[in-house]
C-alpha positions as CSV (number, residue, x, y, z in Angstrom):
1,M,0.0,0.0,0.0
2,T,1.4,3.4,-0.9
3,H,2.4,5.6,2.0
4,W,1.1,8.8,0.5
5,P,2.4,11.4,2.9
6,D,6.0,10.7,2.2
7,L,5.6,10.0,-1.6
8,L,7.7,12.5,-3.6
9,I,5.7,14.8,-5.8
10,T,7.9,13.9,-8.7
11,E,7.2,10.2,-8.2
12,A,3.5,10.5,-7.6
13,V,0.8,9.8,-10.3
14,W,-2.0,12.3,-10.4
15,V,-5.4,11.6,-11.8
16,C,-7.6,14.6,-12.6
17,A,-11.3,13.6,-12.7
18,D,-14.4,15.4,-13.8
19,C,-18.1,14.5,-14.0
20,E,-21.1,16.0,-15.8
21,T,-24.3,15.2,-13.9
22,T,-28.0,15.3,-14.3
23,G,-28.3,18.0,-11.6
24,L,-26.3,19.5,-8.7
25,E,-27.4,17.4,-5.7
26,V,-26.4,13.8,-5.0
27,G,-28.8,13.8,-2.1
28,E,-31.7,14.5,-4.5
29,G,-31.0,11.4,-6.6
30,H,-28.9,13.0,-9.3
31,R,-26.5,10.8,-11.3
32,V,-23.3,11.0,-13.3
33,C,-24.0,11.2,-17.1
34,E,-20.3,11.7,-18.2
35,V,-17.1,10.8,-16.5
36,S,-13.5,11.5,-17.6
37,A,-10.0,11.5,-16.1
38,V,-6.5,12.3,-17.2
39,K,-3.7,10.5,-15.5
40,G,0.0,11.1,-15.4
41,T,3.1,12.4,-13.5
42,L,4.6,15.8,-13.6
43,A,6.5,14.8,-16.7
44,G,3.3,14.4,-18.7
45,P,-0.1,12.7,-19.0
46,T,0.1,9.0,-19.7
47,D,-3.5,7.9,-20.2
48,E,-7.1,9.2,-20.5
49,F,-10.4,7.8,-19.6
50,A,-13.7,9.2,-21.0
51,S,-17.3,7.9,-21.4
52,L,-20.8,9.1,-21.5
53,T,-23.0,7.2,-19.0
54,N,-26.7,6.4,-19.1
55,P,-27.8,8.0,-15.8
56,E,-31.1,6.0,-15.8
57,R,-33.0,9.2,-15.0
58,P,-33.8,12.5,-16.9
59,L,-31.5,15.4,-17.2
60,D,-32.5,18.5,-15.4
61,P,-33.0,21.2,-18.1
62,S,-30.5,23.5,-16.5
63,A,-27.8,20.7,-16.5
64,A,-28.7,20.0,-20.2
65,R,-28.1,23.6,-21.1
66,V,-24.8,23.7,-19.4
67,S,-23.3,20.5,-20.9
68,G,-25.2,20.4,-24.2
69,L,-25.9,16.7,-23.6
70,T,-29.2,15.3,-24.7
71,E,-31.3,12.3,-23.6
72,A,-30.8,10.7,-27.0
73,Q,-27.0,10.8,-26.5
74,L,-27.1,9.2,-23.1
75,A,-29.7,6.5,-23.8
76,G,-27.3,4.3,-25.7
77,A,-24.4,4.9,-23.3
78,P,-23.3,2.3,-20.7
79,T,-24.5,2.8,-17.2
80,F,-21.9,3.8,-14.6
81,G,-22.3,0.3,-13.0
82,E,-21.1,-1.2,-16.3
83,L,-18.1,1.1,-16.3
84,A,-17.4,1.0,-12.6
85,E,-14.6,-1.6,-12.4
86,E,-12.8,0.0,-15.4
87,A,-13.2,3.5,-13.9
88,H,-12.1,2.3,-10.4
89,A,-8.9,0.6,-11.8
90,F,-8.1,3.8,-13.7
91,L,-8.4,5.9,-10.6
92,S,-6.4,3.5,-8.4
93,G,-2.8,4.2,-7.4
94,A,-3.0,7.9,-8.0
95,V,-3.6,11.2,-6.1
96,I,-7.2,12.2,-7.0
97,V,-7.6,15.7,-8.3
98,A,-10.7,17.7,-9.1
99,H,-11.9,21.2,-9.4
100,N,-14.4,21.8,-6.5
101,A,-13.6,18.3,-5.3
102,P,-16.6,17.9,-2.9
103,F,-18.9,17.9,-6.0
104,D,-17.0,15.4,-8.2
105,V,-15.8,13.2,-5.3
106,G,-19.3,13.2,-3.9
107,F,-20.8,12.0,-7.2
108,L,-18.1,9.4,-7.8
109,E,-18.4,8.0,-4.2
110,S,-22.2,7.7,-4.7
111,E,-21.9,5.9,-8.0
112,F,-19.3,3.5,-6.7
113,A,-21.4,2.8,-3.7
114,R,-24.3,1.7,-5.9
115,V,-22.2,-1.3,-7.0
116,G,-20.4,-2.0,-3.7
117,L,-17.2,-0.1,-4.4
118,R,-15.5,2.9,-2.9
119,L,-13.4,5.6,-4.5
120,P,-9.7,4.3,-4.2
121,R,-8.0,5.2,-1.0
122,A,-5.8,8.2,-1.9
123,P,-5.4,11.9,-1.0
124,V,-7.7,14.3,-2.7
125,V,-6.4,17.6,-4.1
126,D,-8.8,20.5,-4.9
127,T,-7.7,22.8,-7.7
128,T,-10.2,25.3,-6.6
129,V,-8.1,25.7,-3.4
130,I,-4.9,25.7,-5.5
131,A,-6.2,28.5,-7.7
132,Q,-7.1,30.7,-4.7
133,S,-4.6,30.0,-2.0
134,V,-1.5,29.1,-4.0
135,L,-2.0,31.0,-7.3
136,G,-3.8,34.0,-5.7
137,L,-6.6,34.0,-8.2
138,P,-9.9,35.7,-7.0
139,M,-12.2,33.4,-9.1
140,R,-13.4,29.9,-8.3
141,N,-14.9,28.5,-11.5
142,L,-12.7,26.6,-13.8
143,A,-13.4,28.8,-16.9
144,G,-12.2,31.9,-15.1
145,V,-9.2,30.2,-13.7
146,S,-8.2,28.8,-17.1
147,Q,-8.6,32.2,-18.7
148,A,-6.6,33.9,-16.1
149,L,-3.7,31.3,-16.4
150,G,-3.9,31.3,-20.2
151,L,-4.2,27.5,-20.3
152,V,-3.9,25.5,-23.5
153,S,-6.9,23.3,-22.5
154,Q,-10.1,25.4,-22.1
155,P,-13.0,23.9,-20.1
156,T,-16.3,23.4,-22.0
157,H,-18.5,21.8,-19.4
158,R,-17.7,18.5,-20.9
159,A,-15.9,16.0,-18.8
160,L,-12.7,15.3,-20.7
161,D,-12.0,18.9,-21.6
162,D,-12.6,19.9,-18.0
163,A,-10.3,17.1,-16.7
164,R,-7.5,18.3,-19.1
165,A,-7.9,21.9,-17.9
166,T,-7.9,20.8,-14.2
167,R,-4.6,19.0,-14.9
168,E,-3.1,22.2,-16.2
169,V,-4.2,24.1,-13.1
170,L,-2.7,21.4,-10.9
171,L,0.6,21.7,-12.7
172,H,0.7,25.4,-12.2
173,G,0.1,24.9,-8.5
174,L,2.6,22.1,-8.1
175,R,5.4,24.1,-9.8
176,R,4.6,27.0,-7.4
177,L,4.6,24.9,-4.3
178,T,7.8,23.0,-5.2
179,A,9.5,26.3,-5.8
180,Q,8.4,27.1,-2.2
181,G,10.0,24.0,-0.9
182,A,7.2,21.3,-1.0
183,R,8.6,17.9,-1.7
184,T,6.0,15.3,-0.9
185,V,2.3,14.6,-1.3
186,G,2.0,15.4,2.5
187,D,3.6,18.8,1.9
188,I,0.9,19.5,-0.7
189,I,-1.9,18.7,1.7
190,D,-0.3,20.8,4.4
191,A,0.0,23.7,2.0
192,L,-3.7,23.6,1.0
193,L,-5.0,23.6,4.6
194,P,-6.7,26.9,5.7
195,R,-4.5,29.3,7.6
196,V,-6.1,29.2,11.0
197,P,-4.3,29.6,14.3
198,R,-4.1,26.4,16.2
199,S,-5.1,28.4,19.3
200,V,-8.7,28.4,18.1
201,P,-10.5,26.5,20.9
202,L,-12.1,23.2,20.0
203,M,-13.0,20.3,22.1
204,D,-10.6,17.4,21.8
205,D,-8.9,19.0,18.8
206,P,-9.8,16.8,15.9
207,R,-7.5,18.5,13.4
208,P,-4.5,16.0,13.7
209,A,-6.7,13.0,12.9
210,I,-8.4,14.9,10.1
211,V,-5.2,16.0,8.5
212,D,-3.8,12.5,8.9
213,A,-6.9,11.1,7.1
214,L,-6.5,13.7,4.3
215,K,-2.9,12.8,3.8
216,R,-3.6,9.1,3.8
217,G,-6.8,9.2,1.7
218,A,-8.4,7.3,4.6
219,D,-11.9,7.4,6.0
220,L,-12.5,9.1,9.4
221,R,-14.7,7.8,12.2
222,M,-16.0,10.7,14.3
223,T,-18.6,11.6,16.8
224,Y,-20.5,14.7,15.8
225,L,-22.7,16.8,18.1
226,G,-24.6,19.1,15.7
227,G,-27.8,19.1,13.8
228,S,-29.3,16.2,11.8
229,A,-25.8,14.6,11.5
230,K,-25.5,14.2,15.3
231,G,-24.0,10.8,16.3
232,E,-21.2,8.6,15.1
233,R,-20.3,9.0,11.4
234,V,-17.8,7.5,9.0
235,V,-16.8,10.0,6.4
236,R,-14.3,10.4,3.5
237,P,-12.5,13.7,4.3
238,I,-12.2,15.9,1.1
239,R,-11.0,19.3,2.3
240,L,-10.8,21.6,5.3
241,E,-12.1,25.1,4.7
242,Q,-12.5,28.4,6.6
243,R,-16.1,29.6,5.9
244,G,-17.6,31.3,8.7
245,G,-15.7,29.0,10.9
246,L,-13.6,25.8,10.4
247,L,-15.5,23.2,8.3
248,L,-14.7,19.7,7.1
249,A,-16.1,18.9,3.7
250,A,-16.5,15.2,3.5
251,F,-18.5,12.4,1.8
252,C,-20.8,10.9,4.5
253,R,-21.0,7.1,4.2
254,E,-24.3,6.9,6.0
255,R,-26.0,9.7,4.0
256,G,-24.4,8.7,0.8
257,A,-23.7,12.4,-0.1
258,P,-21.3,15.1,0.6
259,R,-21.7,17.1,3.8
260,S,-20.0,20.0,5.7
261,F,-19.2,19.5,9.4
262,R,-18.3,22.2,11.9
263,L,-15.1,21.3,13.5
264,D,-16.2,22.8,16.8
265,R,-19.0,20.1,16.9
266,I,-16.7,17.2,16.3
267,A,-16.2,15.6,19.7
268,S,-13.8,12.9,18.6
269,A,-12.1,11.7,15.4
270,E,-9.9,8.8,14.4
271,I,-8.8,6.9,11.3
272,A,-11.5,4.3,10.3
273,H,-9.6,1.1,9.7
274,A,-11.3,-1.1,7.0
């Protein structure tokens, strides 16, 4: 098993994934209708995976307008379940990268769960965070980031084009971070954490366990004291963010959808061993 935190950036394989979906919310039953990924090292891409998928439900009109996909195009495509093993194998053994990772990771985890699989155990890098905290760009959307950076690959709201653009954003960020002294995948995760003083009072501070899970790509078992998510939860951490307080964006195994959890309501947290 890869020990991700100490893996050199130059030796790591990075897989940039993107999904087009029938709508915005996994929790409302929306599905993936196109999935693509570009895999490679810093030296260059080595392989690409791309396929339309039959979502087995209608496209929301707003989603159809954004992607340009039609019901007729999707009707003859394989279901995600028919592609799941191939997609899982393609994603395995690589750091997982996405632009606005909670969205894409949430949909991928949901689709894999339908056939009894989980997204491969690996760290997740969000190029939205790279664009803002590393490259200093004010915009979040991939089109704006791509234009600001003058990328060769321009996003089109189609999965393969967007995955290619995501890889270019990643490379810009990795070059900047290595110039600043980052050497390992663990260094990258550390660099993307929100800059919050450790003196911020929490209960039994869950941050060390959360950061460990982020670096290992592992699930986290936690006791949560707030709202409808109250109780013990097993989640796949995706990123920590500062948004009106410290939040953990994660895929909740019980709910089968991405959720945000306030750190000041996490009573305990530890790596969930399979």
